[in-house]
C-alpha positions in Angstrom: 12.5 27.8 -14.7 9.1 29.1 -13.6 8.4 28.0 -10.0 4.8 27.1 -10.7 5.8 25.0 -13.7 8.5 23.3 -11.7 6.2 22.5 -8.8 3.6 21.0 -11.2 6.2 18.8 -12.9 7.5 17.6 -9.5 3.9 16.8 -8.4 3.2 14.9 -11.6 6.4 12.9 -11.2 5.7 12.0 -7.6 2.1 11.1 -8.5 3.2 8.7 -11.3 5.7 7.2 -8.8 3.0 6.8 -6.2 0.6 5.1 -8.6 3.3 2.8 -9.8 4.2 1.7 -6.3 0.5 1.3 -5.5 0.0 -0.8 -8.6 3.0 -2.9 -7.8 1.7 -3.6 -4.3 -1.8 -4.5 -5.6 -0.3 -6.8 -8.2 2.0 -8.6 -5.6 -0.9 -9.1 -3.2 -3.3 -10.0 -6.0 -6.4 -9.8 -3.7 -8.7 -6.8 -4.2 -10.2 -7.5 -0.7 -6.8 -6.8 0.8 -5.4 -4.2 -1.5 -7.5 -2.5 -4.2 -5.3 -1.4 -7.1 -5.4 2.0 -8.9 -7.5 0.6 -11.8 -10.2 -0.8 -9.4 -10.2 2.3 -7.4 -10.4 4.5 -10.5 -13.4 2.5 -11.7 -15.1 2.9 -8.3 -14.4 6.6 -8.4 -16.2 6.8 -11.8 -19.1 4.8 -10.4 -19.5 7.3 -7.6 -20.5 9.9 -10.1 -22.3 7.8 -12.7 -24.2 5.2 -10.8 -27.5 6.8 -9.7 -27.9 5.2 -6.3 -24.2 5.9 -5.5 -24.4 9.4 -6.9 -27.4 10.2 -4.7 -25.6 8.8 -1.6 -22.5 10.7 -2.5 -24.3 14.0 -3.0 -26.0 13.6 0.4 -22.7 12.6 2.1 -20.8 15.5 0.5 -23.5 18.0 1.7 -23.4 16.7 5.2 -19.5 16.6 5.4 -18.9 20.0 3.7 -21.6 21.7 6.0 -20.0 20.2 9.1 -16.5 21.3 8.0 -17.5 24.9 7.1 -19.8 25.5 10.1 -17.2 24.0 12.5 -14.4 26.0 10.9 -16.3 29.2 10.9 -17.2 28.9 14.6 -13.6 28.1 15.4 -12.3 31.1 13.5 -14.9 33.4 15.2 -13.8 32.1 18.6 -10.2 31.3 18.0 -8.9 34.6 16.5 -10.2 36.9 19.3 -9.1 34.5 22.1 -5.6 34.2 20.5 -5.3 38.0 20.2 -6.4 38.5 23.8 -3.9 35.9 25.1 -1.1 37.4 23.1 -1.8 40.9 24.1 -2.8 40.6 27.8 -0.8 38.7 30.4 -3.7 38.0 32.7 -5.7 36.3 29.8 -2.6 34.3 28.9 -2.1 33.1 32.4 -5.8 32.1 32.7 -6.1 30.4 29.3 -2.7 29.1 28.2 -2.7 25.9 30.3 -6.2 24.9 29.3 -5.6 25.7 25.6 -2.6 23.4 25.6 -4.4 20.7 27.5 -7.3 20.6 25.1 -5.0 21.0 22.1 -3.0 17.9 23.1 -6.1 15.7 23.4 -6.4 13.3 20.3 -9.3 14.1 18.0 -11.0 10.7 18.6 -11.3 11.5 22.4 -13.8 14.3 21.6 -16.2 11.8 20.0 -17.7 10.2 23.2 -18.0 13.7 24.9 -20.0 15.1 22.1 -22.2 12.0 21.7 -23.4 12.7 25.3 -24.2 16.3 24.4 -25.7 16.1 21.0 -26.2 12.4 20.2 -25.2 10.6 17.0 -26.0 13.3 14.4 -24.4 15.8 12.1 -24.5 18.3 14.9 -21.8 16.2 16.7 -19.6 16.4 13.7 -19.9 20.2 13.7 -19.0 20.3 17.4 -16.0 18.0 17.0 -14.8 19.9 13.9 -15.0 23.1 16.0 -13.2 21.6 19.0 -10.4 20.2 16.9 -9.9 23.4 14.9 -10.3 26.1 17.5 -7.3 25.3 19.6 -5.0 25.2 16.6 -6.2 28.7 15.6 -5.8 30.0 19.1 -2.3 28.8 19.5 -1.1 30.2 16.1 -2.8 33.6 16.7 -1.5 33.8 20.2 2.1 33.1 19.1 1.9 35.7 16.3 0.6 38.4 18.6 3.0 37.6 21.4 6.0 37.8 19.1 5.2 41.1 17.5 8.2 43.5 17.7 8.1 45.7 20.8 9.3 48.6 18.8 6.1 48.6 16.7 4.0 48.9 19.9 6.2 51.5 21.5 6.2 53.6 18.3 2.4 53.6 18.2 2.3 54.5 21.9 4.7 57.4 21.3 2.3 58.8 18.7 -0.6 58.6 21.1 -2.4 55.5 19.8 -5.2 54.3 22.0 -5.5 50.6 23.0 -8.2 50.0 20.4 -6.1 51.7 17.7 -3.0 49.7 18.8 -4.9 46.4 18.4 -6.7 47.2 15.2 -4.0 49.2 13.4 -0.7 47.7 14.7 -1.2 44.3 16.4 -3.7 42.7 14.0 -1.9 43.7 10.8 1.5 42.7 12.2 0.2 39.3 13.3 -1.8 38.6 10.1 0.6 36.1 8.7 0.3 34.0 11.9 -3.5 34.4 11.8 -3.6 33.2 8.2 -1.4 30.2 9.0 -3.7 29.4 12.0 -6.8 29.5 9.7 -5.1 27.4 7.1 -4.2 24.7 9.7 -7.6 25.2 11.3 -9.5 24.2 8.1 -7.3 21.0 7.9 -8.1 20.2 11.5 -11.8 20.8 10.9 -11.8 18.3 8.1 -10.0 15.8 10.3 -12.4 16.2 13.1 -15.5 16.0 10.9 -14.4 12.8 9.1 -13.2 11.1 12.3 -16.6 11.8 13.9 -18.4 10.5 10.8 -16.3 7.3 10.7 -17.1 6.6 14.3 -20.8 7.2 13.9 -20.9 5.3 10.6 -24.2 6.9 9.7 -23.5 10.3 8.1 -21.2 12.0 5.5 -18.2 10.8 3.6 -16.6 9.4 6.7 -19.6 7.2 7.3 -19.5 6.0 3.7 -15.8 5.2 4.0 -16.4 3.2 7.2 -19.3 1.2 5.7 -17.3 0.5 2.6 -14.3 -0.8 4.7 -16.6 -2.9 6.8 -18.0 -4.5 3.7 -14.5 -5.0 2.3 -15.2 -2.7 -0.6 -11.7 -1.4 -0.6 -11.9 0.1 -4.1 -14.9 2.2 -3.0 -13.2 3.2 0.2 -10.1 4.2 -1.8 -12.3 6.3 -4.2 -13.8 8.1 -1.2 -10.4 8.8 0.2 -9.5 10.4 -3.2 -12.6 12.6 -3.0 -11.7 13.6 0.6 -8.1 14.4 -0.5 -9.4 16.6 -3.3 -11.7 18.4 -0.8 -8.7 18.9 1.6 -6.4 20.2 -1.1 -9.1 22.6 -2.4 -9.7 24.1 1.0 -5.9 24.3 1.7 -5.3 26.0 -1.6 -8.2 28.4 -1.1 -6.9 29.5 2.3 -3.4 29.8 0.9 -4.5 32.1 -1.9 -6.6 34.2 0.5 -3.5 34.4 2.7 -1.3 35.6 -0.1 -3.7 38.4 -0.9 -4.2 39.4 2.7 -0.5 39.5 3.5 0.9 40.3 0.1 3.5 42.6 1.7 4.9 39.6 3.5 5.1 37.6 0.3 7.0 40.4 -1.4 9.6 40.3 1.4 10.2 36.5 1.1 13.7 35.3 0.3 14.1 34.1 -3.2 15.1 30.4 -3.1 17.5 28.8 -5.6 
């Protein structure tokens, strides 16, 4: 059986099961202000893209949220990849940065919100900063682990052929650690989404997160559920995009993968 077809069938089966359980819970509670069922949520999702006032608000929220995610992630990648490479390659950089990277990585995302509010106020700039802070340490740790665990024989072989330090980094270390870099970027985009939405929900004034928080405050659970579906689609789209890019960048790694039964 084709792996892609099997994966699609399994996904559809679990989706049907999820909707059935959701419908059962909503029917048992029988109160849309406590649990909005799939029918009510689906109707709210349609209204998001057909009702002019909601559509305008949705478009504005999407623009703010997507901008925050992409800018925060791009900044995290620009900073995180080089720092991770330096930490994995040079012991002195590892000794200086490793404790601080782990400390900041372990801080819950919500804890960054009051810090950034003092720096940038309640604005979309704060969501960018939080998305960056949440994503950058994930990227650093994955890149650092990938570079640090490169086989010593690769480095020694390059040294034996007279490779300079720059050639060693660009032609040996970076290609060999590329799978870990791509994993770090894939996790980083997920963390950037998390950071941006958490910030927007706390601020309650911007983006999809702000719309979700306002809907929940007004007990519009169907609308809140519809916005969660939109956010899930965005997250899956970004994750799938980074996965496909990773497959192309490290196609040699994919070809070496063990075939699973």
